[in-house]
C-alpha positions in Angstrom: -30.3 23.6 29.3 -27.3 22.9 27.2 -27.9 20.4 24.4 -26.2 17.1 24.7 -24.2 17.4 21.6 -22.8 20.8 22.8 -21.9 19.3 26.2 -19.9 16.6 24.4 -18.0 19.1 22.4 -17.0 21.3 25.3 -13.8 19.4 26.0 -12.7 20.4 22.5 -13.3 24.1 23.1 -9.6 24.8 24.1 -8.6 23.7 20.7 -10.4 26.7 19.2 -7.8 28.9 20.9 -5.2 27.4 18.6 -6.9 28.7 15.5 -5.1 32.0 15.9 -1.6 30.5 16.4 1.1 31.3 13.9 2.1 28.0 12.3 5.1 29.5 10.5 7.4 26.6 11.6 5.2 24.1 9.6 4.3 26.6 6.9 7.5 28.5 6.1 8.4 30.5 3.0 12.0 29.5 2.8 13.1 26.4 1.0 15.4 25.2 3.8 12.8 25.7 6.5 10.2 23.9 4.3 12.5 20.9 3.9 12.9 20.9 7.7 9.1 21.0 8.2 8.7 18.1 5.8 11.3 16.2 7.8 9.3 16.8 11.0 6.1 15.7 9.3 7.7 12.5 8.0 9.3 11.6 11.3 6.1 12.1 13.3 4.1 10.1 10.8 6.6 7.2 11.0 6.5 7.2 14.8 2.7 7.3 14.8 2.7 4.0 12.9 3.8 2.5 16.2 2.2 4.9 18.7 -1.4 4.8 17.3 -1.7 1.0 17.1 -0.4 0.6 20.6 -2.9 3.2 22.0 -5.7 1.5 20.1 -4.7 -2.0 21.3 -4.4 -0.8 24.9 -8.0 0.2 24.9 -9.1 -2.9 22.9 -7.3 -5.3 25.3 -8.8 -3.5 28.3 -12.3 -3.9 26.9 -11.9 -7.4 25.4 -10.4 -8.9 28.6 -12.4 -7.1 31.1 -14.2 -8.9 33.9 -17.2 -11.0 32.8 -16.1 -10.8 29.1 -16.4 -13.8 26.8 -12.8 -13.7 25.5 -10.9 -16.9 25.0 -9.0 -17.9 28.2 -5.6 -19.5 27.5 -3.5 -19.6 30.7 -0.8 -21.9 29.2 -0.1 -19.7 26.1 3.4 -18.2 26.1 4.7 -17.7 22.6 3.7 -16.7 19.1 6.3 -16.4 16.3 4.0 -14.3 14.2 3.3 -11.9 17.1 7.0 -11.6 17.9 7.8 -10.7 14.3 5.2 -7.9 14.4 6.3 -6.6 17.8 10.0 -6.5 17.0 10.0 -6.3 13.2 7.8 -3.2 12.7 9.7 -0.9 15.2 13.0 -2.1 13.8 12.0 -1.2 10.3 10.8 2.2 11.4 14.1 2.8 13.2 16.0 1.8 10.1 14.0 4.2 7.9 14.3 7.0 10.5 18.0 6.5 10.6 18.3 6.6 6.9 16.2 9.8 6.6 18.3 11.4 9.4 21.6 10.5 7.8 20.5 11.9 4.4 18.9 15.0 5.8 21.8 15.8 8.1 24.1 16.1 5.1 21.6 17.7 2.7 20.5 20.3 5.3 24.0 21.1 6.6 23.9 24.9 7.2 27.5 25.2 5.8 26.5 23.4 2.6 26.0 25.8 -0.4 22.5 25.7 -1.8 21.8 23.9 -5.0 18.2 25.0 -5.6 15.8 28.0 -5.0 12.9 25.6 -4.3 11.9 22.1 -5.2 11.1 23.1 -8.7 13.8 25.6 -9.5 17.6 25.0 -9.5 19.8 28.0 -8.9 20.7 29.8 -12.2 24.4 29.9 -13.1 24.4 33.7 -13.1 22.9 34.0 -9.6 25.2 35.8 -7.1 25.1 34.8 -3.4 24.3 37.6 -1.0 26.6 37.6 2.0 25.4 39.0 5.3 27.6 39.2 8.4 25.6 38.8 11.7 26.7 39.9 15.1 24.7 39.0 18.2 25.0 41.8 20.7 23.5 42.4 24.1 20.5 42.5 23.4 20.2 43.4 19.7 21.3 42.3 16.3 23.8 43.9 14.0 23.7 43.0 10.2 26.6 44.0 8.0 26.4 43.8 4.2 30.1 43.7 3.2 29.6 43.9 -0.6 27.1 46.8 -0.2 29.2 48.6 2.5 26.1 49.2 4.7 24.8 47.9 8.1 21.6 47.9 10.1 20.6 47.2 13.7 17.6 45.1 14.4 16.5 44.9 10.8 17.4 42.4 8.1 16.4 42.9 4.5 17.1 40.3 1.8 15.8 39.8 -1.7 13.6 36.8 -2.5 14.9 33.9 -4.6 18.5 34.8 -3.9 20.8 32.5 -2.0 22.0 34.1 1.2 25.2 33.2 3.1 25.1 34.3 6.7 28.4 34.5 8.6 27.7 34.8 12.3 29.5 35.6 15.6 28.7 37.1 19.0 30.1 39.9 21.0 30.0 38.5 24.6 27.8 35.4 25.1 26.4 32.6 23.1 23.1 33.3 21.3 20.9 31.6 18.7 20.1 33.2 15.3 16.6 32.0 14.4 14.3 33.1 11.6 11.4 30.5 11.7 10.3 31.1 8.1 13.8 30.9 6.7 15.8 28.1 8.3 16.6 26.4 11.6 18.4 27.8 14.6 22.2 28.4 14.4 24.3 29.3 17.4 26.5 32.4 17.5 29.5 32.4 19.8 32.2 35.0 20.6 35.5 34.3 18.9 33.9 31.8 16.5 32.2 32.0 13.2 29.2 29.9 12.2 27.5 29.9 8.9 24.0 29.4 7.4 23.0 29.1 3.7 19.3 29.8 3.0 16.9 31.3 0.6 13.5 33.1 1.0 10.9 32.4 -1.7 8.1 34.8 -0.8 8.1 38.5 -0.1 6.7 39.7 3.3 7.4 40.9 6.8 8.7 38.3 9.2 10.5 38.2 12.5 13.8 36.8 13.8 14.9 36.3 17.3 17.4 34.8 19.7 16.3 31.4 21.0 19.1 31.1 23.6 18.8 32.8 27.0 21.4 35.5 27.3 20.5 37.8 30.2 18.0 40.5 31.2 17.1 41.8 27.7 16.8 38.4 26.1 13.0 38.5 25.7 13.4 41.7 23.6 16.2 40.4 21.4 14.1 40.3 18.3 14.5 41.8 14.8 12.4 42.6 11.8 13.0 40.6 8.7 11.8 41.8 5.3 11.7 39.8 2.2 11.6 42.0 -0.9 12.1 41.8 -4.6 15.5 42.4 -6.1 14.5 45.9 -7.3 13.2 46.8 -3.9 16.4 45.5 -2.3 18.5 47.6 -4.6 16.4 50.6 -3.7 16.8 49.9 0.0 20.6 49.6 -0.4 20.8 53.0 -2.1 18.5 54.6 0.5 20.7 53.2 3.3 23.9 54.4 1.6 22.5 57.9 1.7 22.5 57.7 5.5 25.4 59.7 6.8 26.0 57.4 9.8 29.3 55.5 9.7 29.9 52.3 11.7 33.6 52.3 12.6 35.5 50.7 15.5 34.7 53.5 17.9 31.0 53.5 17.1 30.9 49.7 17.4 32.4 49.8 20.9 29.5 52.1 21.9 26.9 49.9 20.1 28.0 46.7 21.8 27.2 48.0 25.3 24.2 46.2 26.7 20.9 47.8 25.8 17.3 46.4 25.3 14.5 47.4 23.0 17.0 49.1 20.6 15.3 51.0 17.7 16.1 50.1 14.1 19.0 52.1 12.8 21.1 52.1 9.6 24.7 52.9 8.7 25.6 54.2 5.2 29.2 53.2 5.6 31.0 50.4 7.5 34.7 50.3 8.3 36.4 47.6 6.2 37.2 44.3 8.0 35.1 45.4 11.0 33.5 42.0 11.2 36.9 40.2 11.2 38.0 42.4 14.1 34.7 41.6 16.0 35.3 37.9 15.3 38.9 38.0 16.4 38.2 40.1 19.5 40.4 43.1 18.5 38.1 46.0 17.9 39.7 48.2 20.6 42.9 50.0 19.6 46.1 48.3 20.8 44.6 44.8 21.1 46.1 41.8 19.2 43.7 39.8 17.0 43.1 36.2 18.0 44.2 34.9 14.6 47.4 36.9 14.7 48.2 35.7 18.1 47.6 32.1 17.1 49.8 32.6 14.1 52.6 33.9 16.3 52.2 31.0 18.7 52.3 28.5 15.8 55.6 30.1 14.5 57.2 29.9 18.0 56.2 26.3 18.4 57.5 25.4 14.9 60.8 27.1 15.7 61.1 25.3 19.0 60.4 22.0 17.3 63.0 22.6 14.7 65.6 23.4 17.3 64.8 20.3 19.2 65.3 18.2 16.1 68.7 19.7 15.4 69.9 19.4 19.0 72.0 16.3 19.5 72.5 16.4 23.2 69.0 17.3 24.5 67.2 20.6 24.4 69.3 23.6 23.7 69.0 26.7 25.8 67.3 28.5 23.0 64.6 25.8 22.6 63.9 25.9 26.3 63.6 29.7 26.3 61.2 29.6 23.4 59.0 27.0 25.1 58.9 29.1 28.3 57.9 32.2 26.4 54.1 32.6 26.6 53.7 36.3 25.9 52.6 37.1 22.4 54.8 39.0 20.1 53.8 42.7 20.2 52.5 43.0 16.6 49.1 44.0 15.6 47.1 42.8 12.6 46.8 45.7 10.2 
């Protein structure tokens, strides 16, 4: 025979399964992610100020005005100024507060905004140098390029703690989402476009990053290892990676970007200069014009056509019409 107190607690048994859940989103080790977690907590608490009383009053009214109850019966009652103030005033105040918090946090947590602190108690020292990491979302793996260090890695990101990091991100084919729950929120990566994220990690450890946007067959395996290390350990890792003889050039990248799943971690001791810019501008393959160069040539043709139109007194000149009809890019490559 199961004791009565145990039977009453059985409905709560499924909650025990949550004890092993990873609550990294609400307990992160990065300052930006921590501020985002605090924002979630504050927003939920403000909304509960309305939700909880409504749920309690729903049960209270059902019990108080049930059949055969002794509640006061007032069939002609239709208005109460005090009750109207509570019903409309409280939600309005909460919406105003939520709007204010949203406006402030949207600007403060802008991923493009440079950091102004390491955590809530430490501003960034004047001598601190920002670490730049170039991120490329491939099918279905991640490429990380360290331009200042001249190295790269696949499916492994290593950064020093208490150091501001500026991520510059793009994608090879389709849109993905760069997401490290312990570090910051999700940022989209798109081909032909560059997005940015400024963040800082405050505690060393082994974490995980992933893509949170479905991108095909290998999406579920599109994860990478993220290691937060001390500055000395990071310098040692850089030197160890530089000792690797593998070189990531344009030809190697074209092989790397072919779709593969469950790609093993690999490192490159050297990276071809400006490779990320070529990936961003869709001109890694030999003989292709970079997007920024093509847009620059288009702008020059349009400016020339506009200048000729302004100088023409009797309508469009033959040269202006020819320039407007020309749609093929000038055959020059960005060096």
